[in-house]
N, C-alpha and C positions, 0 to 999 in steps of 0.2 A: 455428419454435416460439417463440423468444424475442421476436420482433417481435410476434407475436400476444399473448403475455402482457403485453408493454409497452403495447400498445393497450388491453387490458382495464383497465389501471390508469391510463389517460389519458395515456400518454407518446406523443410524436410520433416517427415514424421520420425521423431526420435523416441516414441513411446516404448519401443522394443529394446532400448539400450539399458534399461534399468535405472538405478539411482546414480546421480552424478554428484560426487562430493564437491561442494563449493565452499570457499572460505571468503564470504563477503562481509565487509564490516564498514562502519563509518569511522574514518580516521581523523576527522576534524577538517578534511579538505572541503572548503566551502565552494570550490569550483564545481564539483559534482553535484553538491546540494543545490546550488543556485541554478544549475541546468535543469534539475528535476523540478524545482520550484517554478521556474518559468513555464515548463511544459504543463504541469498540473494546473497552474492558474489559467493558462489558455484553454485547457480542457474544461475547467469550471465555467469560464465565460461561455464557451460553446454549449455546454450542457444547459446552462440557464437560458440561453437564447433559443434553444430547441426543446425546451420543456422535458428534459431528461429526468426521469424519476429518481434514479440512483447514480451516484458517482463513486467509483472505487478510487481511493486516493493512495492505496498501498497494499501490497501483498507481502506478508511476513515470511521470512525464512527462519528456521529454528535457531540458528546461531545469532540472529539479530534481536530476538525477543527482549533480552535484557538491555540492549543498547537503545531501543526505542523509548523505554521508560526514562532513561537518563538524558535523552537529547531534547533540550528545550526548544530547538528549532521547529519541532512538530507543532507546538502550541501556537507559535507565530504563524506558521503556514496554514493551519486550520482556520485561524482567525481571518487570514487573507482570503482563503477559499470561501468562507462564509460571507464575506463582503460581495462576492461575485455570484454565488450559487445558493439557492434557497431549498433545493431538494435534499434528499437523504444521502448521507455520506456512509460509505462502507470502508472499513479497514479489515483486511483478512488476517487474522492471527493464527499461525500454524501450530498445531499440536501433534507431536509424535505419540506413539503408544506409551512411551515411558515418561511423558510429560506429567508434571505435578500440577494438576488442575487447582488444588488448594493454593499453591504458591503463586500460580498465575492469576488467581482471582483478583489480586490487587491491580495487576496490569490491565486486566479486562475492564475493571471498574473505572480505572483512570481513563482508558481509551473511550469507554462508553460515555462518561461524563463530558469529555471534550468533544466527541463527535456529535452528541445530541443536544448540547446546550444551545 
């Protein structure tokens, strides 16, 4: 179903290409961050106005796991989202097979506390 919807909007199915190595990182460039913030805040307002039950505010990539913990801009952004949206927030944290779940427990607790407070 989702592949068909994607094709209707001109998106190409890339599921057969395998893994794509990406090197995405936050480098302190507030231009990209402010663009993301503006979009997610507009989505939060839309979600509240339309009684959306869940709002995904981010999807993690393996190489960003450590950067999210250290970036204090997330705390401010989640506070701003909460001023607009009263539903449940989701943040997807990615784990590979070799991920150390014990080590990531601190990260998940931190995210859980912020997202559900």
